PDB file with SEQRES, HELIX, SHEET and CRYST1 records, atoms N, CA, C and O in Angstrom:
SEQRES   1 A   31  MET ALA SER LYS GLU TYR SER MET LEU PRO LEU CYS SER          
SEQRES   2 A   31  PRO SER ILE VAL SER HIS THR SER GLY GLY SER ILE VAL          
SEQRES   3 A   31  LEU LYS GLY SER SER                                          
HELIX    1 AA1 LYS A    4  MET A    8  1                                   5    
SHEET    1 AA1 2 VAL A  17  HIS A  19  0                                        
SHEET    2 AA1 2 ILE A  25  LEU A  27 -1                                        
CRYST1    1.000    1.000    1.000  90.00  90.00  90.00 P 1           1          
ATOM      1  N   MET A   1     163.672 104.533  62.741  1.00  0.00           N  
ATOM      2  CA  MET A   1     164.715 105.005  63.674  1.00  0.00           C  
ATOM      3  C   MET A   1     166.076 104.505  63.202  1.00  0.00           C  
ATOM      4  O   MET A   1     166.638 103.575  63.780  1.00  0.00           O  
ATOM      5  N   ALA A   2     166.589 105.112  62.172  1.00  0.00           N  
ATOM      6  CA  ALA A   2     167.880 104.689  61.630  1.00  0.00           C  
ATOM      7  C   ALA A   2     169.023 105.304  62.430  1.00  0.00           C  
ATOM      8  O   ALA A   2     169.139 106.525  62.531  1.00  0.00           O  
ATOM      9  N   SER A   3     169.859 104.451  62.993  1.00  0.00           N  
ATOM     10  CA  SER A   3     170.988 104.941  63.785  1.00  0.00           C  
ATOM     11  C   SER A   3     172.195 105.161  62.888  1.00  0.00           C  
ATOM     12  O   SER A   3     172.212 104.704  61.745  1.00  0.00           O  
ATOM     13  N   LYS A   4     173.199 105.854  63.395  1.00  0.00           N  
ATOM     14  CA  LYS A   4     174.410 106.113  62.606  1.00  0.00           C  
ATOM     15  C   LYS A   4     175.092 104.794  62.269  1.00  0.00           C  
ATOM     16  O   LYS A   4     175.685 104.636  61.202  1.00  0.00           O  
ATOM     17  N   GLU A   5     174.993 103.843  63.212  1.00  0.00           N  
ATOM     18  CA  GLU A   5     175.628 102.552  62.998  1.00  0.00           C  
ATOM     19  C   GLU A   5     175.038 101.856  61.777  1.00  0.00           C  
ATOM     20  O   GLU A   5     175.734 101.140  61.057  1.00  0.00           O  
ATOM     21  N   TYR A   6     173.730 102.079  61.554  1.00  0.00           N  
ATOM     22  CA  TYR A   6     173.062 101.452  60.412  1.00  0.00           C  
ATOM     23  C   TYR A   6     173.694 101.920  59.107  1.00  0.00           C  
ATOM     24  O   TYR A   6     173.883 101.131  58.181  1.00  0.00           O  
ATOM     25  N   SER A   7     174.016 103.197  59.041  1.00  0.00           N  
ATOM     26  CA  SER A   7     174.593 103.759  57.820  1.00  0.00           C  
ATOM     27  C   SER A   7     176.004 103.227  57.609  1.00  0.00           C  
ATOM     28  O   SER A   7     176.458 103.077  56.475  1.00  0.00           O  
ATOM     29  N   MET A   8     176.696 102.942  58.715  1.00  0.00           N  
ATOM     30  CA  MET A   8     178.077 102.476  58.629  1.00  0.00           C  
ATOM     31  C   MET A   8     178.132 100.995  58.263  1.00  0.00           C  
ATOM     32  O   MET A   8     179.112 100.528  57.681  1.00  0.00           O  
ATOM     33  N   LEU A   9     177.079 100.267  58.606  1.00  0.00           N  
ATOM     34  CA  LEU A   9     177.070  98.834  58.331  1.00  0.00           C  
ATOM     35  C   LEU A   9     176.668  98.554  56.891  1.00  0.00           C  
ATOM     36  O   LEU A   9     175.805  99.239  56.342  1.00  0.00           O  
ATOM     37  N   PRO A  10     177.290  97.548  56.276  1.00  0.00           N  
ATOM     38  CA  PRO A  10     176.977  97.162  54.898  1.00  0.00           C  
ATOM     39  C   PRO A  10     175.589  96.546  54.816  1.00  0.00           C  
ATOM     40  O   PRO A  10     175.341  95.487  55.391  1.00  0.00           O  
ATOM     41  N   LEU A  11     174.681  97.210  54.099  1.00  0.00           N  
ATOM     42  CA  LEU A  11     173.306  96.717  54.002  1.00  0.00           C  
ATOM     43  C   LEU A  11     173.238  95.442  53.169  1.00  0.00           C  
ATOM     44  O   LEU A  11     172.318  94.637  53.318  1.00  0.00           O  
ATOM     45  N   CYS A  12     174.218  95.270  52.296  1.00  0.00           N  
ATOM     46  CA  CYS A  12     174.212  94.110  51.408  1.00  0.00           C  
ATOM     47  C   CYS A  12     174.755  92.878  52.128  1.00  0.00           C  
ATOM     48  O   CYS A  12     174.770  91.778  51.574  1.00  0.00           O  
ATOM     49  N   SER A  13     175.198  93.074  53.362  1.00  0.00           N  
ATOM     50  CA  SER A  13     175.758  91.962  54.128  1.00  0.00           C  
ATOM     51  C   SER A  13     174.654  90.997  54.551  1.00  0.00           C  
ATOM     52  O   SER A  13     173.571  91.440  54.933  1.00  0.00           O  
ATOM     53  N   PRO A  14     174.901  89.698  54.491  1.00  0.00           N  
ATOM     54  CA  PRO A  14     173.916  88.672  54.858  1.00  0.00           C  
ATOM     55  C   PRO A  14     173.578  88.726  56.341  1.00  0.00           C  
ATOM     56  O   PRO A  14     172.548  88.202  56.767  1.00  0.00           O  
ATOM     57  N   SER A  15     174.438  89.355  57.121  1.00  0.00           N  
ATOM     58  CA  SER A  15     174.205  89.437  58.560  1.00  0.00           C  
ATOM     59  C   SER A  15     173.134  90.473  58.844  1.00  0.00           C  
ATOM     60  O   SER A  15     173.279  91.646  58.499  1.00  0.00           O  
ATOM     61  N   ILE A  16     172.055  90.027  59.479  1.00  0.00           N  
ATOM     62  CA  ILE A  16     170.960  90.938  59.789  1.00  0.00           C  
ATOM     63  C   ILE A  16     171.281  91.723  61.053  1.00  0.00           C  
ATOM     64  O   ILE A  16     171.808  91.178  62.022  1.00  0.00           O  
ATOM     65  N   VAL A  17     170.954  93.011  61.025  1.00  0.00           N  
ATOM     66  CA  VAL A  17     171.220  93.852  62.191  1.00  0.00           C  
ATOM     67  C   VAL A  17     169.966  93.952  63.049  1.00  0.00           C  
ATOM     68  O   VAL A  17     168.898  94.333  62.569  1.00  0.00           O  
ATOM     69  N   SER A  18     170.107  93.611  64.301  1.00  0.00           N  
ATOM     70  CA  SER A  18     168.960  93.676  65.201  1.00  0.00           C  
ATOM     71  C   SER A  18     169.277  94.548  66.401  1.00  0.00           C  
ATOM     72  O   SER A  18     170.406  94.574  66.891  1.00  0.00           O  
ATOM     73  N   HIS A  19     168.258  95.263  66.865  1.00  0.00           N  
ATOM     74  CA  HIS A  19     168.438  96.115  68.030  1.00  0.00           C  
ATOM     75  C   HIS A  19     168.006  95.373  69.286  1.00  0.00           C  
ATOM     76  O   HIS A  19     166.915  94.805  69.336  1.00  0.00           O  
ATOM     77  N   THR A  20     168.858  95.381  70.291  1.00  0.00           N  
ATOM     78  CA  THR A  20     168.505  94.734  71.552  1.00  0.00           C  
ATOM     79  C   THR A  20     167.731  95.718  72.408  1.00  0.00           C  
ATOM     80  O   THR A  20     167.648  96.900  72.075  1.00  0.00           O  
ATOM     81  N   SER A  21     167.166  95.243  73.506  1.00  0.00           N  
ATOM     82  CA  SER A  21     166.373  96.097  74.389  1.00  0.00           C  
ATOM     83  C   SER A  21     167.256  97.195  74.986  1.00  0.00           C  
ATOM     84  O   SER A  21     166.766  98.249  75.390  1.00  0.00           O  
ATOM     85  N   GLY A  22     168.558  96.931  75.033  1.00  0.00           N  
ATOM     86  CA  GLY A  22     169.494  97.898  75.612  1.00  0.00           C  
ATOM     87  C   GLY A  22     169.866  98.969  74.599  1.00  0.00           C  
ATOM     88  O   GLY A  22     170.470  99.979  74.959  1.00  0.00           O  
ATOM     89  N   GLY A  23     169.511  98.759  73.340  1.00  0.00           N  
ATOM     90  CA  GLY A  23     169.810  99.743  72.312  1.00  0.00           C  
ATOM     91  C   GLY A  23     171.103  99.410  71.594  1.00  0.00           C  
ATOM     92  O   GLY A  23     171.534 100.137  70.698  1.00  0.00           O  
ATOM     93  N   SER A  24     171.725  98.298  71.997  1.00  0.00           N  
ATOM     94  CA  SER A  24     172.976  97.900  71.363  1.00  0.00           C  
ATOM     95  C   SER A  24     172.695  97.219  70.031  1.00  0.00           C  
ATOM     96  O   SER A  24     171.582  96.752  69.788  1.00  0.00           O  
ATOM     97  N   ILE A  25     173.695  97.165  69.179  1.00  0.00           N  
ATOM     98  CA  ILE A  25     173.499  96.542  67.864  1.00  0.00           C  
ATOM     99  C   ILE A  25     174.135  95.151  67.836  1.00  0.00           C  
ATOM    100  O   ILE A  25     175.305  94.980  68.179  1.00  0.00           O  
ATOM    101  N   VAL A  26     173.351  94.176  67.426  1.00  0.00           N  
ATOM    102  CA  VAL A  26     173.849  92.802  67.385  1.00  0.00           C  
ATOM    103  C   VAL A  26     173.862  92.277  65.955  1.00  0.00           C  
ATOM    104  O   VAL A  26     172.853  92.351  65.254  1.00  0.00           O  
ATOM    105  N   LEU A  27     175.000  91.748  65.526  1.00  0.00           N  
ATOM    106  CA  LEU A  27     175.102  91.220  64.170  1.00  0.00           C  
ATOM    107  C   LEU A  27     174.855  89.720  64.192  1.00  0.00           C  
ATOM    108  O   LEU A  27     175.670  88.957  64.711  1.00  0.00           O  
ATOM    109  N   LYS A  28     173.734  89.302  63.630  1.00  0.00           N  
ATOM    110  CA  LYS A  28     173.405  87.879  63.603  1.00  0.00           C  
ATOM    111  C   LYS A  28     174.322  87.168  62.619  1.00  0.00           C  
ATOM    112  O   LYS A  28     174.515  87.622  61.490  1.00  0.00           O  
ATOM    113  N   GLY A  29     174.882  86.057  63.058  1.00  0.00           N  
ATOM    114  CA  GLY A  29     175.766  85.300  62.182  1.00  0.00           C  
ATOM    115  C   GLY A  29     177.217  85.575  62.550  1.00  0.00           C  
ATOM    116  O   GLY A  29     178.113  84.808  62.197  1.00  0.00           O  
ATOM    117  N   SER A  30     177.441  86.668  63.259  1.00  0.00           N  
ATOM    118  CA  SER A  30     178.806  86.998  63.685  1.00  0.00           C  
ATOM    119  C   SER A  30     178.882  86.947  65.207  1.00  0.00           C  
ATOM    120  O   SER A  30     179.209  87.938  65.859  1.00  0.00           O  
ATOM    121  N   SER A  31     178.580  85.790  65.755  1.00  0.00           N  
ATOM    122  CA  SER A  31     178.566  85.652  67.209  1.00  0.00           C  
ATOM    123  C   SER A  31     179.997  85.710  67.733  1.00  0.00           C  
ATOM    124  O   SER A  31     180.217  85.613  68.941  1.00  0.00           O  
TER     125      SER A  31                                                      
END                                                                             
């Protein structure tokens, strides 16, 4: 389930992208 946001985010970035239960995107490491 690749979202548009996934394509916009740098995959090579050390920050892992996680999906919350609400469907929002959270960048780990960038609190």
